[in-house]
C-alpha positions in Angstrom: 53.4 105.6 71.2 52.7 102.2 72.8 56.0 102.4 74.6 55.1 105.8 76.1 51.8 104.4 77.3 53.6 101.4 78.9 56.1 103.7 80.7 53.2 105.9 81.9 51.4 102.8 83.3 54.6 101.6 85.0 55.1 105.0 86.6 51.5 105.1 87.8 51.8 101.6 89.3 55.0 102.6 91.2 53.3 105.7 92.5 50.3 103.7 93.7 52.6 101.2 95.5 54.4 104.0 97.2 51.1 105.6 98.3 49.9 102.3 99.6 53.0 101.7 101.6 52.6 105.2 103.2 49.0 104.5 103.9 49.9 101.2 105.5 52.5 102.9 107.7 49.9 105.4 108.9 47.2 102.8 109.6 49.7 100.6 111.5 50.1 101.4 115.1 53.4 103.1 116.2 54.5 100.0 118.0 54.0 97.9 114.8 55.9 100.5 112.7 58.7 100.5 115.2 59.0 96.7 115.2 59.1 96.6 111.4 61.9 99.1 111.3 63.8 97.2 114.0 63.5 94.0 112.0 64.7 95.7 108.9 67.7 97.1 110.7 68.5 93.7 112.4 68.8 92.1 108.9 71.3 94.8 107.9 68.9 96.9 105.7 69.6 100.2 107.5 68.4 102.3 104.6 65.0 100.6 104.5 64.7 101.0 108.2 65.5 104.7 108.1 63.1 105.2 105.2 60.4 103.4 107.1 60.8 105.6 110.1 61.1 108.7 108.1 57.9 107.9 106.2 56.0 107.2 109.5 57.3 110.5 111.0 56.2 112.4 107.9 52.7 111.1 108.4 52.5 111.7 112.1 51.2 115.0 113.5 53.6 117.5 115.0 53.4 115.9 118.4 56.9 116.3 119.7 55.8 115.5 123.2 54.5 112.0 122.4 56.7 109.0 123.3 56.6 107.2 119.9 57.4 110.4 118.0 60.5 111.0 120.2 61.6 107.3 119.9 61.2 107.3 116.1 63.1 110.6 115.7 66.0 109.4 117.9 66.1 106.0 116.3 66.3 107.6 112.9 69.2 109.7 114.0 71.1 106.8 115.6 70.5 104.5 112.6 71.8 107.2 110.3 74.9 107.5 112.5 75.4 103.8 112.2 75.0 103.8 108.4 77.8 106.4 108.0 79.8 105.3 111.1 79.7 108.7 112.7 80.6 109.3 116.3 79.7 113.0 116.7 76.2 113.8 118.1 73.7 114.9 115.5 73.0 118.6 115.5 69.3 118.0 116.0 70.1 116.7 119.5 71.4 120.1 120.4 68.3 121.9 119.3 64.8 122.2 120.8 62.7 120.3 121.4 65.0 117.3 121.1 67.5 118.7 123.6 65.0 118.4 126.4 64.0 114.7 125.9 65.1 112.2 128.5 66.6 109.9 125.8 68.6 112.8 124.4 70.2 113.4 127.8 71.1 109.8 128.0 72.6 109.8 124.6 74.7 112.9 125.3 75.9 111.5 128.6 77.1 108.3 126.8 78.8 110.3 124.1 80.6 112.5 126.7 81.8 109.4 128.6 82.6 107.1 125.7 85.0 108.3 123.0 84.3 106.9 119.5 86.5 104.0 118.4 89.7 104.8 116.6 89.6 104.2 112.8 92.2 101.8 111.5 93.3 102.8 108.0 93.7 99.7 105.8 96.4 101.5 103.8 99.3 100.9 106.2 98.6 97.2 106.7 98.3 96.8 103.0 101.6 98.5 102.3 103.4 96.6 105.0 102.0 93.4 103.7 103.1 94.3 100.2 106.7 95.0 101.4 107.0 91.7 103.4 104.5 88.9 103.6 102.7 89.0 107.0 104.0 92.4 108.0 100.5 93.9 107.8 99.1 91.2 110.0 101.9 91.7 112.5 101.1 95.4 112.6 97.5 94.5 113.4 98.7 92.3 116.3 97.7 89.0 114.5 101.0 87.3 114.9 99.8 83.8 114.1 98.3 85.0 110.8 101.5 86.8 110.1 103.5 83.6 110.5 101.1 81.7 108.3 101.4 84.3 105.5 105.2 84.3 105.7 105.3 80.5 105.6 103.1 80.5 102.5 104.9 83.2 100.5 108.6 83.1 101.5 109.3 79.5 100.3 107.6 80.2 97.0 109.6 83.4 96.6 112.8 81.5 97.3 111.9 78.9 94.7 111.2 81.6 92.2 114.6 83.2 92.8 116.2 79.8 92.6 114.6 79.0 89.3 115.4 82.4 87.9 119.1 82.0 88.7 119.1 78.7 86.8 117.2 80.3 83.9 114.4 77.8 84.1 112.0 80.0 82.0 108.6 78.2 82.3 109.3 76.9 85.8 110.3 80.4 86.9 107.1 81.8 85.5 105.1 79.2 87.2 106.7 79.8 90.6 106.4 83.6 90.1 102.7 83.4 89.3 102.0 81.3 92.4 104.1 83.6 94.5 102.2 86.7 93.2 98.9 85.0 93.8 99.7 84.0 97.4 101.3 87.4 98.2 98.4 89.4 96.8 96.1 87.2 98.9 98.0 88.0 102.1 97.8 91.7 101.3 94.1 91.5 100.7 93.7 89.6 103.9 95.5 92.3 105.9 93.4 95.1 104.3 90.1 93.2 105.0 91.1 92.5 108.6 91.8 96.2 109.2 88.4 97.2 107.7 86.6 94.5 109.6 88.3 95.5 112.9 87.2 99.1 112.5 83.6 98.0 111.6 83.4 95.7 114.6 84.8 98.2 117.0 82.3 100.8 115.8 79.4 98.4 116.0 80.2 97.6 119.7 80.4 101.3 120.5 77.1 102.0 118.7 75.3 99.2 120.4 76.3 100.7 123.7 74.9 104.0 122.5 71.6 102.5 121.5 71.3 100.7 124.9 72.2 103.9 126.7 69.4 105.7 125.0 66.9 103.3 126.6 65.3 102.6 123.2 63.3 99.4 122.9 64.5 96.6 120.6 67.8 95.6 119.2 68.4 96.6 115.6 71.4 94.3 115.2 
């Protein structure tokens, strides 16, 4: 019985906190709410920023002709695009009243003139790196890294083969474990570089989209 009462009090406290946060968002000026959301996004907390903007919009009157309403609505859409790394224009931009906003026209003009960045699949660099050390890095155009990977793994691989031919059991196992450790590290490096390259290319493209929309602040 006491446990149920404790859970009820916790639920009530959480509800009160949520209500207080919404009230604070309403009482704050639109410029203050905007700056808070931009600060959240700049620290990488995109979900908190979108939730903050969505909460503010839900408390605002249906005033689609006001500047801050339009800015918050568009910022919410662009931040959601960034969170999911989408390149297609949100459907809302194609419907009224958003399709008549000046910022919307700027966004659509940027999307028409700037194709989204190509996605680099990390699978191929990973497979190439697993076949031969450094091959994944070479495919990504990182020739220096490819040479370093080959110099790390190939000598250990040759030592493992040399020890195996001489049936040096413990030594062979030692060399084999080191080779496996180094080789797997090079594969992981190739996969990580491919993923990071895709993320960085998208971020540069998205930053251009945000600036083209003439929205204030830099949420990055």
